[in-house]
GUNUBA-858521 format. One line per 5 residues: for each residue y, x, z of N, C-alpha, C. Coordinates in steps of 0.001 Angstrom, whole numbers, always signed. Layout:
! GUNUBA-858521
Y/X/Z/Y/X/Z/Y/X/Z  ... $
END
This chain:
! GUNUBA-858521
+11740/+31324/+36982/+11752/+32758/+36268/+12949/+32262/+35178  +13906/+32993/+35156/+15380/+32460/+34064/+14931/+33737/+32929  +15205/+32582/+31551/+14473/+33475/+30412/+15777/+34840/+30427  +16033/+36351/+29474/+16513/+36929/+29263/+17832/+36315/+28831  +18902/+36958/+29180/+20239/+36672/+28013/+20005/+36859/+26765 $
+19280/+37657/+26580/+19791/+37827/+24915/+18355/+36846/+24448  +17967/+36541/+25009/+16961/+35137/+24301/+17683/+34239/+23848  +18668/+33562/+25052/+19372/+32480/+25155/+19744/+31989/+23575  +20410/+32949/+23056/+21299/+32904/+21843/+19760/+32245/+20480  +18884/+32374/+20976/+17780/+32988/+19589/+17616/+30966/+19709 $
+17669/+30062/+20276/+17443/+28589/+19948/+18176/+28300/+18710  +17760/+27570/+17691/+18670/+26884/+16612/+18675/+25304/+16988  +19237/+24888/+16125/+19765/+23536/+16491/+20124/+22465/+14957  +19565/+21214/+15191/+19416/+21004/+14029/+20200/+19288/+13778  +20379/+18749/+13248/+20536/+17374/+13149/+19362/+16313/+13017 $
+18936/+15654/+13874/+17979/+14765/+13712/+17877/+13429/+12660  +17336/+13340/+11538/+18086/+12843/+10633/+19392/+12738/+10115  +19494/+11651/+9517/+21234/+11515/+8802/+22486/+11343/+9714  +21794/+10403/+11288/+22685/+9714/+11849/+22809/+10179/+13195  +21534/+11526/+13482/+20922/+11243/+14845/+21413/+12490/+15027 $
+21479/+12692/+16192/+21999/+13300/+17653/+21406/+15138/+17366  +22229/+15877/+17396/+21918/+17752/+17236/+20786/+17804/+18342  +19982/+18945/+17623/+18942/+19087/+18475/+18195/+20163/+18966  +17305/+20901/+19552/+17143/+22128/+19572/+15847/+21405/+18697  +15095/+23194/+17690/+14359/+23353/+16335/+12938/+23189/+17197 $
+13272/+23638/+18445/+11499/+23533/+19473/+12348/+22769/+20439  +11177/+21692/+20684/+11249/+20411/+21881/+10239/+20190/+22470  +10506/+19725/+23722/+9837/+20047/+24572/+8748/+18805/+24705  +7363/+19085/+24880/+6542/+17606/+24784/+6171/+17727/+26107  +5881/+16719/+26007/+5700/+16304/+27758/+4119/+16002/+28296 $
+3194/+15538/+27504/+2297/+15017/+27638/+1511/+15809/+28456  +1283/+16700/+28919/+578/+17293/+30197/+818/+17009/+31396  +2436/+16753/+31913/+2844/+16098/+33174/+2338/+15467/+33701  +1713/+15627/+35051/+829/+14707/+35611/-491/+14339/+35467  -901/+15376/+34378/-2265/+15423/+34034/-2894/+16958/+34544 $
-2653/+17727/+33841/-3130/+19058/+33136/-1625/+19950/+34081  -1073/+19513/+33742/+289/+20077/+35057/+935/+19464/+35866  +1060/+19779/+36812/+1673/+19429/+38333/+3008/+19308/+38332  +3460/+18482/+39076/+5048/+18401/+39152/+5864/+19722/+39554  +5296/+20741/+40316/+5887/+21737/+40363/+6259/+22619/+39190 $
+5226/+22663/+38892/+4826/+23472/+37573/+5637/+22771/+35780  +5809/+21414/+36095/+6611/+20690/+35370/+7560/+21139/+35315  +8477/+21102/+36574/+9910/+21202/+36987/+10220/+22587/+36475  +8950/+23625/+36965/+9696/+25197/+36228/+9531/+25297/+34282  +9007/+24186/+33467/+8685/+24322/+32571/+10156/+23378/+32036 $
+10877/+22464/+32572/+11869/+21856/+32437/+13065/+22847/+32901  +12788/+23524/+33733/+14061/+24347/+33713/+14441/+25451/+33019  +13359/+25878/+32688/+13039/+27216/+31678/+13294/+26916/+30565  +13114/+25913/+29894/+13335/+25221/+28488/+14705/+24681/+28325  +15296/+24302/+29690/+16791/+24189/+29816/+17631/+25017/+29504 $
+16898/+26343/+30460/+18183/+27608/+30109/+17538/+28465/+28916  +16867/+28031/+28239/+16741/+28849/+27254/+17537/+28438/+25581  +17961/+26671/+26016/+19184/+26534/+25262/+17780/+25355/+24488  +17310/+24959/+25284/+16646/+23784/+24245/+17253/+22119/+24916  +16915/+21815/+23549/+17854/+20357/+24263/+17300/+18779/+24252 $
+15921/+19064/+23778/+15160/+17728/+23415/+13889/+17791/+24213  +14038/+16339/+24781/+12262/+16360/+26115/+12210/+15535/+25333  +10413/+15083/+25288/+9914/+14296/+24299/+8579/+13535/+25547  +8621/+12402/+25803/+7479/+11979/+26579/+7528/+10556/+26369  +6385/+10155/+26839/+5998/+8819/+26192/+5489/+7595/+27317 $
+5504/+6086/+27436/+5309/+5345/+28935/+4136/+5589/+28800  +3220/+6372/+28070/+1633/+6402/+28262/+861/+8005/+28333  +2001/+8718/+28899/+1253/+10029/+29141/+1598/+9933/+30435  +35/+9747/+30643/-365/+10187/+32603/-168/+8601/+32606  -86/+7359/+32228/+38/+6293/+32755/+1300/+6553/+33758 $
+2473/+7052/+32403/+3536/+7170/+33334/+4296/+8074/+34116  +2763/+8796/+34808/+3807/+10089/+35604/+4413/+11198/+34786  +4532/+10910/+33751/+5142/+11793/+32907/+6401/+11563/+32755  +6514/+10028/+32761/+8275/+10409/+32825/+9042/+10198/+34310  +7990/+9494/+35072/+8725/+9520/+36318/+8442/+11315/+37238 $
+7921/+12004/+36718/+8368/+13769/+36901/+9286/+13833/+36105  +9908/+13618/+34562/+10891/+13785/+34137/+12193/+13635/+34784  +12110/+12123/+35033/+13115/+11508/+36450/+13520/+12064/+37257  +12620/+12102/+37751/+12929/+12839/+39548/+13341/+14267/+38820  +13494/+15457/+38104/+13628/+16251/+37656/+15367/+16004/+37415 $
+15698/+14743/+36523/+16949/+14465/+35953/+17551/+14051/+37178  +17408/+13938/+37839/+18044/+13450/+39553/+18389/+14825/+39971  +17646/+15290/+40371/+17324/+16340/+40904/+18578/+17515/+40676  +18786/+17708/+38819/+19652/+18174/+38331/+21356/+17569/+37738  +21133/+16368/+38786/+22170/+15319/+38546/+22353/+15048/+37188 $
+21872/+14225/+36381/+21465/+14274/+35000/+21374/+14729/+33668  +21125/+14351/+32720/+20746/+14937/+31798/+21785/+16174/+30790  +22590/+15983/+31300/+23697/+16874/+31161/+23535/+17061/+29284  +23834/+17815/+28855/+23614/+17550/+27393/+21803/+17777/+27009  +21129/+17341/+27933/+20170/+17358/+27362/+19613/+16163/+26383 $
+18593/+16069/+25711/+17988/+14556/+24532/+16664/+14002/+24964  +16752/+12790/+25337/+15789/+12169/+26282/+14865/+11685/+24850  +13826/+11950/+24757/+13621/+10717/+23660/+11841/+10408/+24984  +11539/+9229/+24504/+10286/+8074/+25093/+10020/+7128/+24112  +8561/+7025/+24520/+8111/+5809/+23431/+7691/+4822/+24185 $
+7146/+3427/+23300/+6741/+2815/+23754/+6283/+1805/+22846  +4211/+1249/+22973/+4021/+611/+22325/+2344/+86/+22432  +2218/+904/+23498/+280/+1012/+23874/+248/+392/+25459  +1181/+828/+26198/+1390/+963/+27459/+1508/-713/+28266  +564/-1292/+28622/+278/-2933/+28798/+1571/-3193/+30285 $
+2834/-3772/+29413/+3634/-4051/+31019/+2947/-5287/+31160  +3046/-5550/+32368/+2766/-6910/+32733/+1997/-7664/+32149  +844/-6859/+31509/-417/-7770/+30290/+242/-7542/+29194  +1124/-7319/+28813/+1614/-7034/+26987/+1831/-5695/+26594  +1801/-5943/+25652/+2047/-4911/+24841/+2017/-4225/+23500 $
+2991/-3513/+22473/+2970/-3800/+20867/+4271/-3801/+20312  +4348/-4322/+19630/+5560/-4041/+18658/+6312/-5229/+19351  +6318/-6436/+19828/+6309/-7569/+20026/+8255/-7501/+20970  +8948/-8879/+20430/+10223/-8643/+21785/+10075/-8511/+22982  +8780/-9116/+23624/+8207/-9209/+25325/+7881/-7961/+25538 $
+7323/-7232/+24615/+6517/-6277/+25240/+7514/-5021/+24569  +8566/-4952/+24034/+9459/-3704/+23965/+9918/-3560/+25061  +10766/-4704/+25269/+11902/-5121/+26529/+11196/-4673/+27387  +9726/-5081/+27696/+9012/-4644/+29188/+9161/-2967/+29513  +8724/-2990/+28152/+7801/-1363/+28091/+9726/-628/+28399 $
+10240/-743/+27653/+12067/+92/+27968/+12374/+70/+28927  +12434/-1470/+29765/+12866/-1154/+31262/+11847/-767/+32379  +10563/-610/+31861/+9726/+312/+32614/+10280/+1857/+32349  +10409/+2119/+31336/+10843/+3474/+31266/+12263/+4096/+31302  +12894/+3159/+31245/+14376/+3049/+32005/+14300/+3425/+33680 $
+12962/+2797/+34622/+13156/+2583/+35953/+12467/+3872/+36368  +12077/+4308/+35539/+10446/+5796/+35735/+11343/+6606/+35778  +12099/+6840/+34202/+13153/+7815/+33852/+14474/+8298/+35071  +14597/+7433/+35352/+15925/+7052/+36520/+17629/+7465/+35177  +17231/+6900/+34193/+18930/+6435/+33316/+18478/+5364/+33045 $
+19951/+5267/+32156/+20330/+4380/+31694/+20011/+4026/+30276  +20025/+5083/+29505/+19339/+4664/+28324/+18930/+6001/+27738  +18227/+5346/+26506/+17383/+6489/+25993/+18111/+7192/+24908  +17870/+7890/+24743/+18866/+8639/+23679/+17872/+8534/+21757  +16536/+8463/+22045/+15516/+8651/+20921/+14746/+7504/+21428 $
+14751/+6157/+20930/+13563/+5315/+21426/+12392/+5472/+20110  +11116/+5756/+20655/+10303/+5683/+19549/+9147/+4495/+19569  +8828/+4007/+18914/+8103/+3229/+18736/+6557/+4070/+18056  +5372/+3779/+19368/+4304/+4831/+19138/+3417/+4267/+18092  +3532/+3170/+17794/+2429/+3078/+16037/+3114/+1755/+15819 $
+2172/+1071/+14695/+2027/+105/+13599/+1368/-676/+14702  +2432/-2011/+14913/+1637/-3106/+15193/+1433/-3995/+14416  +4/-4523/+14193/-409/-5158/+12864/+150/-6643/+13036  -234/-7195/+14424/+50/-8547/+15092/+1259/-9376/+15510  +2375/-8128/+14519/+4099/-8791/+15327/+5041/-8686/+13759 $
+5227/-9669/+13506/+5766/-9165/+11883/+7333/-8061/+12817  +7455/-6750/+11312/+8351/-5607/+11636/+9726/-6203/+11856  +9924/-7596/+11508/+11468/-7857/+11639/+11686/-8388/+12785  +10494/-9130/+13780/+10737/-9110/+15513/+11074/-7449/+16068  +10389/-6387/+15733/+10248/-5460/+16254/+11413/-4533/+16100 $
+11796/-5032/+14558/+13045/-3976/+14583/+14709/-5166/+15236  +14861/-6373/+15189/+15560/-7285/+15659/+15591/-6625/+17034  +14855/-6765/+17939/+14655/-6584/+19377/+15472/-5083/+19700  +14755/-3857/+19145/+15575/-2478/+18864/+17257/-2461/+18508  +17473/-3398/+17200/+18684/-3082/+17065/+19583/-4112/+18520 $
+18925/-5017/+18981/+19837/-5516/+20158/+19722/-4820/+21381  +18510/-3809/+21654/+18322/-2824/+22303/+20019/-1757/+22057  +20190/-1633/+20957/+20802/-846/+20461/+22226/-1158/+20874  +22912/-2190/+20357/+23560/-3079/+20398/+24244/-3072/+21943  +23252/-3621/+23352/+23625/-2833/+24445/+23662/-2124/+25267 $
+23303/-830/+24501/+23905/-280/+25000/+22075/+1532/+25534  +21098/+461/+25306/+19795/+950/+26427/+19713/+2278/+25802  +19158/+2331/+24324/+18688/+2523/+23384/+19899/+3141/+22320  +19772/+4483/+22069/+20825/+5044/+21160/+20300/+5339/+19510  +19003/+5464/+19656/+19016/+5409/+18376/+17070/+5570/+18359 $
+16738/+5135/+17010/+15131/+4283/+16712/+14480/+5313/+16282  +13223/+5230/+16297/+12598/+6386/+15409/+10732/+5658/+15771  +9837/+6018/+14581/+8451/+6002/+14707/+7578/+7374/+15225  +6762/+6843/+14969/+5297/+7986/+15302/+4279/+7504/+15478  +3642/+8472/+14278/+2129/+7373/+13832/+1880/+6667/+12841 $
+2871/+6857/+11574/+2453/+5408/+10754/+2872/+6034/+8932  +2276/+5501/+8568/+2445/+5594/+7040/+3672/+6022/+5620  +3690/+6296/+4845/+4633/+6417/+4478/+5335/+4939/+3463  +3829/+4029/+3615/+4509/+2040/+2962/+5061/+2138/+4296  +4669/+2171/+5801/+5038/+1742/+7187/+6960/+1969/+6848 $
+6569/+3441/+6734/+8686/+3860/+6719/+8849/+3252/+5790  +8985/+2541/+4904/+9482/+2579/+3422/+9838/+379/+4363  +8960/+20/+4977/+8550/-1504/+4987/+10315/-1080/+6365  +9993/-107/+7689/+10652/-514/+8224/+12410/+129/+8142  +12444/+987/+7084/+14255/+1330/+6510/+14374/-397/+5653 $
+13382/-944/+4804/+13692/-2061/+4319/+14302/-3478/+4717  +13656/-3442/+6273/+14110/-4238/+7306/+15014/-3552/+7890  +15264/-2934/+8450/+16234/-2338/+9204/+18219/-2828/+8390  +17509/-2166/+7281/+18668/-2593/+6272/+18917/-4154/+5737  +18060/-5113/+5804/+18202/-6486/+5477/+18621/-7031/+6881 $
+18468/-6296/+8278/+18750/-7061/+9060/+20149/-6632/+9703  +20632/-5350/+9144/+22173/-4246/+10365/+21727/-3504/+10861  +20286/-3337/+10999/+20216/-2295/+11784/+20081/-848/+11394  +20319/+61/+12703/+20132/+1428/+12133/+19457/+1535/+11533  +19265/+2436/+10752/+17599/+3614/+10305/+16931/+4219/+11733 $
+15876/+4093/+11164/+15801/+5743/+11970/+15675/+6523/+11623  +16516/+7233/+13167/+16500/+9205/+12605/+15131/+9919/+12781  +14052/+9209/+13113/+13118/+10807/+12869/+11196/+9265/+13090  +10767/+10657/+12411/+9320/+10160/+12491/+8973/+10817/+12813  +7644/+10752/+13922/+6752/+11776/+14555/+5074/+11832/+14297 $
+4785/+12587/+12880/+3500/+13150/+13014/+2851/+14033/+13562  +1505/+14098/+12970/+935/+15174/+13204/+1521/+16026/+11982  +1284/+17345/+12050/+1285/+18388/+10914/+1646/+19685/+11305  +504/+20319/+10932/+349/+21947/+10633/-89/+22422/+9628  -641/+23536/+9998/-1363/+24566/+8633/-2585/+23830/+7946 $
-2985/+22904/+9316/-4911/+22367/+9010/-4623/+21196/+8811  -3232/+20106/+8762/-3560/+19134/+8500/-1860/+18994/+7849  -1821/+18840/+6342/-984/+18725/+5871/-784/+17022/+4800  -1129/+16049/+5256/-1723/+14674/+4923/-743/+14463/+4188  +523/+14579/+5759/+1566/+13630/+5726/+2436/+14026/+4267 $
+2248/+15195/+3287/+2616/+15316/+2397/+2843/+14860/+1160  +2086/+13932/+1066/+1207/+12961/-330/+2354/+11974/+171  +2604/+10763/+1028/+3828/+9798/+1037/+4766/+10006/+1656  +4092/+10144/+3886/+5378/+10271/+4621/+6540/+11666/+4635  +6034/+12693/+4559/+6800/+13673/+4204/+8028/+13003/+2721 $
+7524/+12664/+1723/+8526/+12227/+893/+9471/+11346/+1018  +8717/+10319/+1628/+9240/+9080/+2157/+10293/+9068/+3064  +10490/+10224/+3899/+11127/+10378/+5109/+12732/+10733/+4401  +12264/+12106/+3990/+12962/+12716/+3346/+13793/+11963/+2111  +13713/+11224/+1607/+14047/+10379/+1178/+15447/+9256/+1464 $
+15076/+9008/+2536/+15470/+7886/+3735/+16481/+8487/+4415  +16681/+9970/+4897/+17375/+10270/+5367/+16373/+10544/+6878  +14872/+10642/+7014/+14607/+9980/+8095/+13910/+11637/+8089  +14718/+11970/+9754/+14183/+13614/+10316/+11966/+13601/+10489  +11460/+14676/+10313/+9787/+14868/+11010/+9772/+15378/+12413 $
+9837/+15385/+13335/+9559/+15984/+14521/+8023/+16045/+14784  +7235/+16727/+13957/+5793/+16595/+13904/+5489/+17024/+15592  +4474/+16289/+16156/+3061/+16720/+17269/+1975/+17880/+16332  +1549/+18177/+17539/+414/+19192/+16902/+578/+20150/+16112  +2106/+21268/+16596/+1749/+21972/+15599/+845/+22774/+15493 $
+677/+23402/+16466/-666/+24442/+16611/-2104/+23974/+16393  -1754/+22828/+15564/-3262/+22370/+15721/-4145/+21867/+16760  -4314/+21751/+17997/-4479/+21731/+19331/-5096/+22954/+19779  -4106/+23958/+19299/-4472/+25274/+19768/-5309/+26291/+18820  -6119/+25409/+17712/-6949/+26166/+16621/-6224/+27465/+15555 $
-4406/+27402/+15794/-3524/+28144/+14706/-3408/+29011/+15838  -3867/+29118/+17198/-3804/+30220/+18285/-4356/+31282/+17561  -5824/+31017/+17460/-6791/+31950/+16825/-7650/+31856/+17713  -7689/+30826/+18968/-8767/+31565/+20006/-10078/+30628/+19827  -10408/+29734/+19013/-11630/+29493/+19003/-12013/+30035/+17790 $
-14074/+30105/+17636/-14050/+31095/+16721/-15149/+29854/+16112  -15850/+30778/+15485/-16864/+29737/+14297/-18365/+29859/+15232  -18303/+30781/+15754/-20184/+30686/+16641/-20266/+29901/+17471  -19178/+29880/+18490/-19491/+29363/+20133/-18683/+28486/+20182  -19081/+27156/+20555/-18226/+26141/+21261/-17234/+26185/+21994 $
-16050/+25785/+22251/-14986/+26803/+23263/-15854/+25539/+24668  -15106/+26187/+25909/-15672/+25668/+27140/-14497/+26795/+28132  -14286/+25932/+29085/-13489/+26312/+30380/-12513/+25198/+30140  -11015/+25882/+30732/-9714/+25423/+30641/-9525/+25437/+30052  -9329/+24794/+28771/-8794/+24567/+27768/-9035/+22732/+27366 $
-8286/+22752/+25881/-7958/+21435/+25429/-9448/+20905/+24947  -9931/+22157/+24306/-11247/+21791/+23775/-12583/+22432/+24478  -11890/+23368/+25119/-13119/+23749/+26291/-13421/+22275/+27472  -12837/+21432/+27499/-12889/+20303/+28771/-13491/+19035/+28005  -13169/+18986/+26196/-13300/+18037/+25856/-13595/+18185/+24161 $
-14849/+19399/+23305/-14593/+19580/+22171/-14915/+18576/+20768  -14907/+17263/+21305/-14634/+15735/+20562/-13375/+15274/+20862  -12756/+16477/+21069/-11178/+15744/+21042/-10144/+15060/+20143  -10313/+13669/+19468/-9147/+13640/+18745/-9256/+14159/+17535  -8076/+14496/+16956/-7783/+14862/+15519/-7959/+17031/+15474 $
-8653/+17314/+16534/-9035/+18805/+16498/-10127/+18826/+16915  -10852/+17673/+17226/-11668/+18232/+17616/-12774/+19047/+16416  -13255/+20309/+17593/-14618/+21382/+17522/-15341/+21096/+16141  -16143/+20101/+16275/-16635/+19995/+14882/-15917/+19522/+13523  -15094/+19198/+13675/-13679/+18867/+12801/-13720/+19775/+11839 $
-13089/+20956/+12825/-12667/+22067/+12137/-13062/+23068/+12079  -14379/+23200/+12482/-15077/+24623/+12416/-15603/+24689/+11128  -14596/+24979/+9752/-15189/+25083/+8481/-14328/+26225/+8331  -15241/+26076/+6779/-14785/+27491/+6318/-13308/+27166/+5982  -13055/+26360/+5640/-11431/+26062/+5035/-10330/+26491/+5897 $
-10922/+26440/+7673/-10444/+26452/+8853/-9684/+28266/+9050  -11241/+28708/+8496/-11141/+30334/+8623/-10431/+31230/+7365  -10208/+30402/+6569/-9507/+30751/+5346/-7748/+30801/+5983  -7366/+30146/+6240/-6266/+29426/+6559/-5534/+30705/+7958  -6975/+30642/+9024/-6877/+31614/+10148/-6751/+33248/+9859 $
-7300/+33207/+8650/-7808/+34586/+8838/-6355/+35341/+8053  -5601/+34490/+7438/-4402/+34685/+6301/-3014/+34897/+7711  -3363/+33809/+8270/-2558/+34044/+9283/-2169/+34805/+10462  -3461/+35033/+10431/-3498/+36289/+11435/-2746/+37512/+10612  -3208/+38138/+9783/-3216/+38793/+8852/-1216/+38878/+8862 $
-586/+38034/+8566/+786/+38090/+8624/+1286/+38519/+9902  +267/+37901/+11080/+648/+37966/+13005/+741/+39465/+12768  -70/+40021/+12453/-539/+41734/+12671/+902/+42314/+11936  +1180/+41461/+10785/+2066/+42740/+9891/+3615/+42205/+10363  +3873/+40812/+11191/+5212/+40923/+11812/+4599/+41626/+13542 $
+3738/+41670/+13865/+3294/+42076/+15337/+3716/+40680/+16107  +3524/+39881/+15728/+3540/+38077/+16771/+2307/+37824/+16808  +2212/+36911/+17562/+992/+36318/+18072/+618/+35701/+16768  -230/+35387/+16593/-803/+33506/+15107/+857/+32859/+15387  +304/+31945/+16957/+1367/+30738/+16983/+2452/+30805/+16636 $
+3085/+31776/+16526/+4672/+31940/+16321/+4541/+32235/+14786  +3512/+32549/+13678/+3592/+32468/+12546/+3534/+31246/+11374  +2415/+30408/+12786/+2626/+28750/+12780/+3612/+27815/+12588  +4323/+28459/+13438/+5733/+27453/+14204/+6736/+28065/+13174  +6562/+28616/+12946/+7864/+29584/+11760/+7351/+29137/+10740 $
+6305/+28559/+10127/+5736/+27980/+8948/+5860/+26620/+8721  +6016/+25605/+9706/+6161/+24629/+9875/+7605/+24428/+9518  +8929/+25179/+10525/+10136/+24833/+10515/+11106/+25255/+9352  +9593/+26019/+8452/+10281/+26296/+7270/+10219/+24708/+5966  +9739/+24023/+6563/+9021/+22854/+5179/+10331/+21476/+5669 $
+10275/+21361/+4107/+11690/+20466/+4263/+11337/+18435/+5315  +12387/+18493/+5985/+12934/+17043/+6721/+12493/+17698/+8106  +11311/+18785/+8006/+11424/+19358/+9422/+12676/+20137/+10336  +13028/+18758/+11500/+14284/+19244/+12488/+13584/+19642/+13844  +12580/+19292/+13960/+11989/+19657/+15635/+10641/+19852/+15494 $
+9938/+20777/+16452/+8278/+20795/+16112/+8483/+20690/+18089  +7301/+19514/+18311/+7424/+19207/+19594/+6308/+20166/+19981  +6255/+21061/+21049/+5480/+22234/+21379/+5511/+21429/+23509  +4305/+21646/+23085/+3286/+21285/+24875/+2889/+22201/+25339  +2914/+22592/+26857/+2044/+23482/+27121/+1831/+23278/+28498 $
+424/+23930/+28854/-373/+23302/+30039/+785/+24452/+31644  +1088/+25890/+30892/+1587/+26445/+32439/+2836/+26690/+31373  +4090/+27589/+32467/+5375/+28135/+31977/+5088/+29644/+31142  +4079/+29943/+31234/+3834/+31545/+30516/+3132/+30958/+28892  +2481/+29704/+29100/+2190/+29192/+27473/+3731/+29229/+26722 $
+4453/+28021/+27398/+5700/+27337/+27213/+6951/+28751/+26402  +7244/+29725/+27942/+7805/+30911/+27195/+7015/+31510/+26106  +5721/+32065/+25691/+5343/+33041/+24700/+5913/+31523/+23525  +5563/+30109/+23216/+5905/+29800/+22427/+7712/+29514/+22245  +8450/+29452/+23030/+9489/+29833/+22739/+10169/+30525/+21770 $
+9235/+31892/+22120/+9916/+33050/+21521/+9580/+33267/+20390  +9068/+32293/+19269/+8858/+32291/+18273/+9920/+31777/+17420  +10906/+31350/+18178/+12344/+30802/+17551/+13180/+32047/+16553  +12915/+32886/+17402/+13347/+33956/+16724/+12597/+34285/+15197  +11615/+34048/+15293/+11087/+34952/+13600/+11282/+34041/+12354 $
+11688/+34672/+11760/+11988/+34334/+10407/+11103/+34902/+9032  +10221/+34178/+8184/+9499/+34014/+7528/+9627/+34693/+6241  +9267/+35787/+5551/+9424/+36015/+4293/+9016/+34978/+3480  +9719/+34923/+2251/+9386/+34163/+1145/+7791/+34480/+537  +7264/+35360/+415/+5989/+35818/+231/+4974/+35421/+1674 $
+5273/+35378/+2670/+4733/+35120/+3340/+4250/+33567/+3659  +5831/+32523/+3289/+5639/+31288/+3618/+4720/+30847/+2237  +4699/+31389/+1187/+3886/+31303/+114/+2895/+31325/+331  +1984/+32437/+870/+1096/+33217/+1137/-27/+31575/+1848  +1024/+31221/+3336/+289/+30501/+3907/+294/+29146/+3515 $
+1169/+28689/+2463/+820/+27179/+1847/+240/+27105/+788  -342/+28528/-88/-1394/+28320/-675/-2558/+28231/-188  -2855/+29123/+1197/-4134/+28649/+1732/-4291/+28031/+2138  -3515/+27037/+2946/-3842/+25653/+3396/-3501/+24324/+2035  -3095/+24443/+1488/-2874/+23582/+360/-4053/+22722/+554 $
-3744/+21551/+1066/-5557/+20123/+1348/-5448/+19498/-415  -4625/+20162/-1559/-4768/+19908/-3000/-4754/+17842/-2744  -4489/+17707/-4088/-4228/+15644/-4116/-5603/+15275/-4981  -5581/+13914/-3906/-6630/+13048/-4293/-6211/+12888/-5983  -7909/+12642/-6569/-7283/+12542/-8352/-6591/+11214/-8283 $
-7011/+10514/-8134/-6011/+9364/-8354/-5660/+8468/-7385  -4136/+8336/-7030/-3663/+8508/-7834/-2668/+9517/-8466  -2778/+10295/-7106/-1677/+11672/-7180/-1884/+12304/-7587  -3031/+12820/-8589/-3424/+14566/-8969/-2395/+13718/-10716  -3269/+12707/-10894/-2967/+11645/-12028/-1629/+11541/-12462 $
-786/+11022/-11243/+964/+11001/-11696/+1491/+12346/-11976  +772/+13475/-10953/+1538/+14921/-11156/+1118/+15136/-12480  +143/+15036/-12959/-263/+15621/-14304/+257/+14624/-15735  -196/+13304/-15022/+982/+12731/-16363/+2019/+12122/-16443  +3168/+12510/-15461/+4052/+11782/-15506/+5210/+12679/-14794 $
+4611/+13765/-14027/+5392/+14804/-13107/+5500/+14140/-12077  +5073/+13728/-11697/+5213/+13517/-9857/+6167/+14107/-9377  +7025/+13848/-8484/+7635/+15347/-7692/+6247/+15437/-6445  +6056/+16774/-6494/+5204/+17395/-5322/+5886/+18469/-4552  +5112/+19145/-3703/+6175/+20082/-3116/+5794/+21599/-3418 $
+6887/+22220/-3291/+6349/+23545/-4397/+5778/+24577/-2667  +5326/+25952/-2832/+4974/+26564/-1682/+6467/+26481/-369  +7608/+27146/-1341/+8647/+27578/-588/+9652/+26024/-144  +8607/+24723/+106/+9171/+23463/+664/+10449/+23165/-239  +10009/+23177/-1287/+11472/+22256/-2095/+10637/+21493/-3127 $
+11332/+20070/-3118/+10743/+19514/-4268/+11116/+20119/-6180  +9807/+19363/-6134/+9572/+20591/-8152/+8688/+19555/-8795  +8736/+19501/-9954/+8108/+18592/-10888/+7220/+19900/-11538  +6015/+19071/-11225/+5222/+20208/-12601/+4111/+19243/-13084 $
END
């Protein structure tokens, strides 16, 4: 199924960090490929995404034990190459030949395996999927720098790191003469704004883009879960109610439903699904360049892509930001804010001093 011609002009684009590529503001997350989504359905999603104007595809070597990369690789081969698509993958946790982590051996082996599965000569954006406490960050950064120089990767990025870790990575890159990361990929949504304390300001200060995962909070921000009934059936939480950060018992709280009530009210006013409003709010946040939208089915992908046309008014952003505000820990953050005017983020996503 092809998108309507009128929709093709809706996609927006933004540079990934100070020195990264221009990418679509909605990127295709492919964690479901090879698991919940079979190859034929994955091809339909990839085709539709490309036709819609999407340019950024995100995968990882651990998604479906490498099957996601292999499916994407066969799609790339079928279409005769990437063309204008930007490809990102990740390495860190898959154990190639008994080695994993951020060591030189592990990175080289993981990257070579990903290149083979994806059937490409280089990765546009190569993420380290997390911090490795067992490897000196200088070894990780120098290895990535060598791979940039040999042309096997074009840009580096990190996923699931804290603010001090980002700064350590940046400082090490500067010391070793390696290009800084262009992006950080954290969890970020209306139900979890913890990165605004350190990760967001550190990224912004260093010219690093945010490319959040779980922008819909594992499905919570679509409004499909309720307070009385634990989910069941063919949904993420229906199959595993204790799944990760979006687990039912973790998020089945008064705070969650206060956010959902405001989200639903705004969605009704705009005659849009709640998911569109949640995605539009996140795109308004500072440093956010693109969002990972993953789907089991083409219909889900189509619906999420249509959110790109929604522009929220200032009052809507304010309402959502206020109701979802996580507050600051008393010390040091609230103390510094009250005492010395530490920069925090106001309701419109701009830096302010209070």
